[in-house]
C-alpha positions as CSV (number, residue, x, y, z in Angstrom):
1,M,13.6,-74.4,-31.3
2,S,16.3,-76.9,-30.3
3,N,16.3,-79.9,-28.1
4,P,18.8,-79.1,-25.2
5,K,19.8,-82.8,-25.0
6,S,21.0,-82.6,-28.6
7,I,23.7,-80.2,-27.5
8,F,25.1,-82.3,-24.7
9,S,27.9,-83.1,-27.1
10,F,28.8,-79.4,-27.7
11,G,32.2,-78.2,-26.7
12,S,35.5,-79.9,-26.0
13,R,35.5,-83.5,-24.8
14,R,36.9,-82.4,-21.5
15,A,34.2,-79.7,-21.1
16,Q,31.5,-82.3,-22.1
17,I,32.7,-84.7,-19.4
18,L,32.9,-82.1,-16.7
19,H,29.5,-80.7,-17.6
20,T,27.9,-84.2,-17.6
21,R,29.5,-85.1,-14.2
22,L,28.0,-81.9,-12.7
23,R,24.6,-82.6,-14.2
24,L,24.7,-86.2,-12.9
25,E,26.0,-85.2,-9.4
26,C,29.1,-87.4,-9.8
27,S,31.8,-84.6,-10.1
28,S,34.8,-84.0,-8.0
29,L,33.1,-81.3,-6.0
30,N,33.5,-81.9,-2.3
31,F,29.8,-82.5,-1.8
32,D,29.7,-85.3,-4.4
33,L,33.0,-86.8,-3.0
34,H,31.8,-86.6,0.6
35,R,28.5,-88.3,-0.3
36,R,30.5,-91.2,-1.7
37,S,32.8,-91.2,1.4
38,I,35.9,-90.2,-0.6
39,V,36.6,-87.0,1.3
40,D,36.0,-86.1,5.0
41,S,34.2,-82.7,4.4
42,P,31.7,-81.5,1.8
43,L,33.0,-77.9,2.3
44,C,34.4,-75.6,-0.4
45,S,37.6,-73.7,0.4
46,C,35.3,-70.7,0.9
47,G,33.6,-72.5,3.8
48,W,30.2,-73.3,2.2
49,V,29.0,-76.7,1.2
50,E,30.4,-77.3,-2.3
51,T,27.4,-78.4,-4.3
52,V,26.9,-77.9,-8.0
53,D,24.6,-74.9,-7.2
54,H,27.3,-73.4,-5.0
55,F,30.0,-73.9,-7.6
56,L,28.0,-72.5,-10.5
57,L,26.1,-69.7,-8.9
58,H,27.3,-68.7,-5.4
59,C,30.9,-69.4,-4.6
60,P,32.5,-66.0,-3.7
61,L,35.9,-67.3,-4.9
62,L,34.5,-67.6,-8.4
63,A,32.6,-64.3,-8.5
64,D,34.9,-62.7,-11.1
65,I,34.8,-65.7,-13.4
66,R,31.0,-66.0,-12.9
67,L,30.5,-62.3,-13.9
68,R,32.7,-62.8,-17.0
69,F,30.9,-65.9,-18.2
70,L,27.4,-66.0,-16.8
71,S,26.3,-62.3,-16.8
72,D,25.4,-62.1,-20.5
73,M,23.1,-65.1,-20.8
74,P,19.8,-65.1,-22.8
75,C,18.0,-66.4,-19.7
76,P,18.3,-66.2,-15.9
77,P,21.3,-68.3,-14.7
78,F,19.3,-70.9,-12.8
79,L,20.9,-74.2,-12.1
80,Q,18.6,-76.2,-14.3
81,N,19.2,-73.8,-17.2
82,L,23.0,-74.2,-16.8
83,L,22.8,-78.0,-16.6
84,I,20.2,-79.0,-19.2
85,G,19.5,-75.9,-21.3
86,I,16.1,-74.5,-22.2
87,E,13.9,-76.3,-24.8
88,N,12.4,-73.2,-26.4
89,L,15.8,-71.5,-27.1
90,S,18.0,-72.0,-30.1
91,T,21.0,-74.3,-30.2
92,D,23.4,-71.3,-30.2
93,Q,21.6,-69.8,-27.1
94,N,21.8,-73.1,-25.3
95,K,25.5,-73.3,-26.0
96,V,25.9,-70.0,-24.2
97,I,23.8,-71.2,-21.3
98,F,25.7,-74.5,-20.9
99,S,28.5,-72.6,-19.0
100,Q,31.3,-74.8,-20.2
101,D,33.7,-71.9,-20.6
102,Y,33.0,-71.0,-16.9
103,I,33.6,-74.6,-15.8
104,I,37.0,-74.7,-17.6
105,A,38.0,-71.1,-16.5
106,S,37.3,-71.9,-12.8
107,K,40.2,-74.4,-12.9
108,R,38.3,-76.3,-10.2
109,F,38.8,-79.6,-12.0
110,G,42.5,-79.5,-12.7
């Protein structure tokens, strides 16, 4: 059994930062930026509100990337699992769940 919080430092520094920003709802997704009055619209380029849930699980523009990176997980790809891991899974399983490869491959954050 691993403590999911112990693996928050897993992956590249860039991936750690992006993952943490998503978890803390202070990312550069339009919903987060709109909430802080930085952009006029919370919408994704697909037309839906660009929340963390939308970005990780629902955006049709990222369907191929999602299929490649999130379809072979040791648990259901629920938002909480992707953001904080699952306490009763191993460290290696939580590394898969953390979806950092998906976040980087999406190229959403430059």
